[in-house]
C-alpha positions in Angstrom: 19.0 10.6 -5.5 17.2 13.8 -4.5 13.7 14.3 -5.7 14.6 16.1 -9.0 17.1 13.5 -9.9 14.5 10.8 -9.2 12.0 12.6 -11.4 14.5 12.8 -14.2 15.3 9.1 -13.9 11.6 8.4 -14.3 11.5 10.7 -17.4 9.0 13.0 -15.6 10.8 16.2 -16.4 10.0 17.3 -20.0 10.8 20.9 -19.4 11.5 23.4 -16.6 11.8 27.2 -16.5 15.0 26.9 -14.5 15.9 23.4 -13.3 19.1 24.3 -11.6 17.5 27.2 -9.8 14.6 25.1 -8.7 17.0 22.4 -7.4 18.9 25.0 -5.3 15.6 26.4 -4.0 14.3 22.9 -3.0 17.6 22.0 -1.3 17.3 25.0 1.0 13.8 24.4 2.5 10.4 22.8 1.5 8.6 24.4 -1.4 4.9 24.9 -2.0 3.7 23.7 -5.4 0.4 23.2 -7.1 -1.2 21.2 -9.9 -4.6 21.8 -11.4 -7.2 19.4 -12.5 -10.1 19.8 -15.0 -13.5 19.1 -13.5 -15.3 18.7 -16.8 -16.3 15.2 -15.6 -17.2 13.8 -12.2 -14.2 11.5 -12.1 -10.5 11.7 -12.9 -9.0 9.1 -15.3 -5.8 7.3 -15.6 -4.2 10.1 -17.5 -4.7 12.4 -14.5 -2.8 10.1 -12.2 0.6 11.5 -13.3 -0.1 15.0 -12.0 -1.6 13.7 -8.7 1.4 11.3 -8.2 3.7 14.2 -8.9 2.2 16.0 -6.0 2.5 12.9 -3.9 6.2 12.5 -4.7 6.8 16.1 -3.6 4.8 15.5 -0.5 6.7 12.4 0.5 9.9 14.5 0.1 8.6 17.0 2.6 7.2 19.7 0.3 3.7 21.3 0.5 1.2 20.3 -2.3 -1.9 22.2 -3.4 -4.5 20.7 -5.6 -6.4 23.3 -7.6 -9.9 22.5 -8.9 -10.7 24.5 -12.0 -14.2 25.5 -11.0 -13.7 28.8 -12.8 -11.3 27.9 -15.7 -13.5 24.8 -16.3 -16.2 27.1 -17.4 -13.9 28.4 -20.2 -12.0 25.4 -21.4 -8.3 25.0 -22.1 -7.4 25.0 -25.8 -4.2 23.0 -25.1 -4.1 19.6 -26.7 -7.4 20.2 -28.6 -8.3 20.6 -32.2 -11.8 21.9 -31.4 -13.4 23.9 -28.6 -14.5 22.1 -25.5 -18.1 22.0 -24.4 -18.7 24.7 -21.8 -20.2 23.5 -18.5 -22.5 25.5 -16.2 -21.6 26.3 -12.6 -23.9 23.6 -11.1 -22.2 20.8 -13.2 -18.8 22.0 -12.2 -19.7 22.2 -8.5 -21.0 18.6 -8.7 -17.9 17.3 -10.5 -15.5 19.0 -8.1 -17.3 17.5 -5.1 -17.0 14.0 -6.7 -13.3 14.4 -7.5 -12.5 15.7 -4.0 -13.3 12.2 -2.7 -11.0 10.6 -5.1 -8.0 12.9 -4.4 -7.7 11.7 -0.8 -6.6 8.3 -2.1 -3.4 9.7 -3.6 -2.7 12.7 -1.5 -2.4 13.0 2.3 -4.7 15.8 3.6 -4.1 14.8 7.2 -0.4 14.9 7.5 0.8 16.8 10.6 4.0 18.0 8.8 2.8 19.0 5.3 -0.9 18.3 4.7 -2.1 18.8 1.2 -4.7 21.6 0.5 -7.5 21.6 -2.0 -8.6 25.0 -3.5 -11.1 26.0 -6.2 -10.2 28.9 -8.4 -13.8 30.0 -8.6 -13.4 31.2 -5.0 -11.1 34.1 -6.2 -12.2 34.4 -9.8 -16.0 34.4 -9.9 -16.4 37.7 -8.2 -13.8 39.7 -10.3 -15.3 42.0 -12.8 -14.4 41.9 -16.5 -13.0 45.4 -16.4 -11.0 44.8 -13.2 -9.5 41.6 -14.5 -8.3 43.2 -17.8 -7.0 46.3 -15.9 -5.0 44.4 -13.3 -4.0 41.2 -15.2 -4.6 41.6 -18.9 -2.3 44.7 -19.3 0.7 42.5 -18.3 0.3 40.2 -21.4 1.6 40.8 -24.9 -0.7 39.4 -27.5 2.4 38.7 -29.7 3.8 36.4 -26.9 0.4 34.7 -26.4 0.1 34.0 -30.1 3.5 32.3 -30.0 2.5 29.8 -27.4 2.1 26.2 -28.8 -1.4 25.7 -27.4 -2.6 28.9 -29.2 -0.6 28.6 -32.3 -1.7 25.0 -33.0 -5.3 26.1 -32.7 -4.8 29.1 -35.0 -3.5 26.7 -37.6 -6.4 24.4 -37.3 -9.6 24.5 -39.4 -11.7 25.5 -36.3 -9.4 28.3 -35.1 -9.7 29.5 -31.6 -12.4 31.5 -29.8 -11.7 34.6 -27.7 -13.0 32.6 -24.8 -10.3 30.0 -25.1 -7.7 32.6 -26.0 -8.3 34.2 -22.6 -7.7 30.9 -20.7 -4.0 31.6 -20.4 -4.7 34.8 -18.4 -7.0 33.0 -16.0 -4.5 30.2 -15.3 -1.7 32.8 -14.9 -3.8 34.6 -12.4 -4.3 31.4 -10.4 -0.5 31.0 -10.0 -0.3 34.7 -9.0 -3.0 34.3 -6.4 -1.5 31.2 -4.9 1.9 32.9 -4.8 0.4 35.8 -2.9 -1.8 33.8 -0.5 0.0 30.5 0.0 3.6 31.3 -1.0 3.3 28.8 -3.8 6.5 29.0 -5.9 6.1 26.0 -8.3 3.4 24.9 -10.7 3.6 21.4 -12.3 1.5 20.0 -15.2 1.7 18.2 -18.5 3.6 19.5 -21.5 0.4 20.9 -23.0 0.3 23.3 -20.1 3.8 24.7 -20.5 2.6 27.9 -22.2 0.0 28.6 -19.5 2.5 27.9 -16.7 5.2 30.1 -18.1 2.6 32.9 -18.5 2.0 32.6 -14.7 5.8 32.6 -14.0 6.1 35.9 -16.1 3.1 37.5 -14.4 4.4 36.8 -10.9 7.7 38.4 -11.9 6.0 41.4 -13.3 3.5 41.9 -10.5 5.4 40.8 -7.5 9.1 41.1 -8.5 9.8 37.5 -7.2 10.8 34.3 -8.8 8.5 31.3 -9.5 9.1 28.1 -11.4 7.2 25.8 -13.8 7.9 22.1 -14.4 6.1 19.9 -16.9 6.0 16.2 -17.3 5.4 14.3 -20.6 1.9 13.4 -21.6 1.3 9.7 -21.2 0.8 7.7 -24.3 0.4 4.1 -25.3 2.7 2.1 -27.6 1.0 3.7 -30.7 1.6 7.2 -29.4 -2.0 7.7 -28.5 -2.5 10.2 -25.6 -4.3 9.1 -22.5 -7.2 11.5 -22.9 -10.8 11.3 -21.7 -12.1 9.7 -25.0 -9.0 7.6 -25.9 -6.4 5.5 -24.3 -6.4 5.7 -20.5 -9.2 8.3 -20.6 -11.6 5.4 -20.9 -10.3 4.0 -17.6 -11.8 6.0 -14.8 -10.7 6.2 -11.2 -14.3 6.0 -10.0 -15.0 2.3 -9.4 -18.6 2.8 -10.5 -17.3 3.8 -14.0 -14.4 1.4 -14.2 -14.5 -1.6 -11.9 -11.3 -2.5 -9.9 -11.0 -5.6 -12.0 -11.1 -3.8 -15.3 -8.7 -1.2 -13.9 -6.3 -3.9 -12.9 -6.7 -5.5 -16.3 -5.9 -2.3 -18.1 -2.4 -2.2 -16.5 -1.7 -6.0 -16.6 -2.3 -5.8 -20.3 0.4 -3.1 -20.8 2.5 -3.8 -23.8 6.0 -5.1 -23.2 7.5 -2.0 -24.8 5.7 0.3 -22.3 5.6 -1.6 -19.0 9.0 -0.3 -17.6 8.1 3.3 -18.5 4.7 2.8 -16.7 6.4 1.4 -13.7 8.5 4.5 -13.4 5.7 7.0 -13.9 2.6 5.3 -12.4 4.2 3.8 -9.2 6.0 4.9 -6.2 8.3 1.8 -6.3 12.0 2.7 -5.7 14.5 2.7 -8.6 16.2 -0.5 -7.4 13.0 -2.5 -7.5 12.0 -1.1 -10.9 15.4 -1.9 -12.4 15.2 -5.4 -11.0 11.8 -5.9 -12.6 13.1 -4.5 -15.9 15.9 -7.1 -15.9 13.5 -9.9 -15.1 11.1 -8.7 -17.8 13.9 -8.6 -20.3 14.9 -12.2 -19.5 11.4 -13.6 -19.5 8.7 -11.3 -20.8 6.2 -14.1 -21.0 6.0 -14.3 -17.2 4.6 -10.8 -17.2 6.1 -10.2 -13.8 6.5 -6.5 -14.6 2.9 -6.1 -15.7 1.7 -7.9 -12.5 3.7 -5.6 -10.3 2.5 -2.5 -12.2 -1.1 -3.6 -12.0 -1.0 -4.4 -8.3 0.7 -1.2 -7.4 -1.6 1.1 -9.3 -4.8 -0.7 -8.4 -3.9 -0.7 -4.7 -3.1 3.0 -4.9 -6.4 3.9 -6.5 -8.8 1.4 -5.0 -7.1 0.2 -1.9 -5.3 -3.1 -1.0 -8.6 -5.1 -0.4 -10.1 -4.1 -3.8 -6.8 -4.8 -5.5 -6.7 -8.3 -3.9 -10.2 -9.0 -5.2 -9.2 -7.8 -8.7 -6.2 -10.1 -8.7 -8.4 -13.0 -7.6 -10.9 -12.3 -10.4 -8.0 -12.1 -12.8 -6.8 -15.5 -11.7 -10.3 -17.0 -12.4 -10.1 -15.6 -15.9 -6.8 -17.5 -16.3 -8.3 -20.8 -15.2 -7.6 -20.5 -11.5 -9.7 -22.5 -9.0 -12.8 -21.0 -7.4 -12.1 -22.1 -3.8 -12.6 -19.3 -1.4 -13.8 -16.9 -4.0 -16.3 -14.4 -2.7 -19.5 -13.5 -4.6 -18.3 -9.9 -5.0 -15.1 -11.2 -6.8 -17.2 -13.5 -9.0 -19.5 -10.7 -9.9 -16.5 -8.9 -11.4 -16.1 -12.0 -13.7 -19.8 -12.0 -14.6 -19.5 -8.4 -15.8 -16.6 -9.2 -18.1 -17.9 -12.3 -20.0 -21.0 -13.1 -22.1 -23.9 -13.9 -19.7 -27.1 -15.7 -20.6 -30.2 -16.6 -18.5 -30.9 -20.3 -17.9 -34.1 -21.8 -16.3 -33.5 -23.3 -12.9 -36.1 -26.0 -13.5 -33.8 -27.5 -16.1 -31.3 -28.3 -13.4 -33.7 -30.3 -11.4 -33.5 -34.1 -11.1 -30.6 -35.5 -13.2 -29.8 -31.9 -14.4 -28.9 -30.4 -17.8 -26.2 -31.9 -19.9 -23.0 -29.9 -20.3 -23.4 -30.3 -24.0 -26.8 -28.5 -23.9 -25.3 -25.8 -21.7 -22.4 -25.2 -24.1 -24.8 -24.7 -27.0 -27.1 -22.5 -25.0 -24.2 -20.4 -23.8 -23.0 -19.9 -27.4 -19.6 -21.5 -26.8 -20.3 -24.3 -29.2 -22.4 -24.1 -32.4 -23.8 -27.6 -32.2 -24.1 -30.6 -29.9 -21.8 -32.5 -32.1 -19.1 -29.8 -31.7 -19.7 -29.7 -28.0 -19.2 -33.4 -27.7 -15.9 -33.2 -29.7 -14.7 -30.3 -27.5 -15.4 -32.3 -24.3 -13.6 -35.4 -25.7 -10.6 -33.3 -26.6 -10.4 -32.0 -23.0 -11.1 -28.4 -23.8 -14.3 -27.8 -21.8 -14.5 -26.7 -18.2 -17.4 -26.2 -15.8 -16.6 -23.9 -12.9 -13.0 -24.0 -14.1 -12.8 -27.8 -13.6 -12.2 -29.9 -16.7 -15.2 -31.9 -17.9 -13.9 -35.4 -18.6 -17.2 -37.2 -19.4 -19.4 -36.5 -22.4 -22.4 -37.4 -20.3 -21.6 -34.9 -17.5 -24.7 -33.0 -16.3 -25.0 -30.0 -14.2 -27.5 -29.7 -11.3 -28.3 -27.1 -8.6 -25.3 -28.6 -6.6 -23.0 -27.1 -9.2 -24.4 -23.6 -8.9 -22.0 -20.9 -7.7 -23.6 -18.6 -5.1 -26.8 -20.3 -5.9 -27.2 -18.6 -9.2 -24.3 -19.0 -11.6 -22.6 -21.6 -13.8 -19.2 -20.7 -15.3 -18.3 -22.4 -18.6 -15.0 -22.2 -20.4 -13.8 -23.4 -23.7 -10.0 -23.6 -24.2 -7.8 -21.3 -22.2 -9.7 -18.0 -22.3 -13.2 -18.3 -23.9 -15.8 -17.9 -21.1 -19.5 -17.7 -20.7 -21.7 -17.5 -17.6 -25.2 -18.9 -17.2 -27.3 -16.9 -14.7 -30.1 -19.0 -13.3 -33.6 -17.6 -13.4 -36.8 -19.1 -12.0 
């Protein structure tokens, strides 16, 4: 398959201004394309990955990607996909956010390629100094208000209770001007984005035609949703899963994907990974035959976690996940175990109580809140459902001492298959 055929197979082409024409253009020589990102926070989230991976797919096929930071448009706010106006950020906040996101982008896009290195631009560089009058004279005159009102992003807001401000209404002109600028300065012929950007993208295509008399293309991919149809936005769905490991740990990031619903996992494999079609189809068959093995979810989680956080952090996340499913602790590093500590209830326990003959596991279970009483703790041990450091406790009289401490400061308790608690030792 060529690139466009592969994108269609992955259901990553929701609309295109001229798909056949774009295919012919791409077949003749490499094309320069761009995708913008919103710097309203200091980190991208899972929902942003599709756009970044779209650029990566084009780059791997030999094309030239440009990433556009909305340092100027971010001060306005895009009305698309919103029922209310966005909070406006000042320039200092946007500069900080763009700087943070720049570091993340290098994980997905190759800026050092000798053949087709990616470029990062900030639309504030060519927008901030333009006067209000000059902008409306040179750009605004090419736009019909009737056409702008017909765009989905504008029409939906006009029909909402909050309406749309003039500030947001002008966003379309700014984004169209970005496309025009990149067409003039970088020979950029294609803009990609989510379906909520189609109105803005086609506005840029039209502006380029009117101002320069040349063709440009727009291609949009579907917005990613969960099984309930909830969009991966900043406050919902994947928007709560950040690409910054300080905001979402590699373990939690891995868990987000490994917990993908059966009905969505094959779609996510197509859209969130660079795995070839043959491998994804094989995983789909295996998943259909034995969904309980969760082979597809494991492959998905590994691929995306390695992409975002690197192979080493991904391996640590896998190891931490194995612990949470009852795996042994041999060879586990303290960094990996700390991931577990951050995910389960943790209580302090005095080190002095572990001296001598130690503290009974029964007392530990009650203190940790895993059992409501000593009597229940005794019954749970007798039934074989209690584990200390993921080793089954077989004796009711079992006691824990400082010898049992993990990394000199932790005890891991488990009741049943998945109910955990950690005791953190304090002096």
